[in-house]
Phi, psi and omega in degrees: 000132179286145186304332180293341186265352179275123181291143175248160181310324183288339182240011184294321180299313177299312178303319183290320183297316181296309181301322181282344178295337181289309187270353184305316179296328178293312179298329180269354183076024178265061182292338179293335182287342177278309178203135187293345179265351188298316183294328178286324177299319180290329175293336178273325180287317188300317179301332181261020176095005185295340179279352179288153181273119177238134180210165182250141171218164184274130180276170184304337183264010172089352179271149178278133178224148176275130176253000000 
C-alpha cells in the first residue's frame, strides 16, 4: 500500500466516512441507491436460499465438506 493511502490522524475521520459510505445502502436496505435493478434481483434470489450462509469446513476425517 502506498504511504499516501495510509490514513493519518488528520484525515482518519474522512477516510472512515468514505469507507463506511460503501456498505451503508446495504445496511439500511436502500438497495435501489446501489442499482435500480438490485431490489428485484434480491427478491428473486432470497426465495431460493441465496441468503443462507454457506461455508466450507474440514470434517473429522480431514476432508473438506460444504455446510
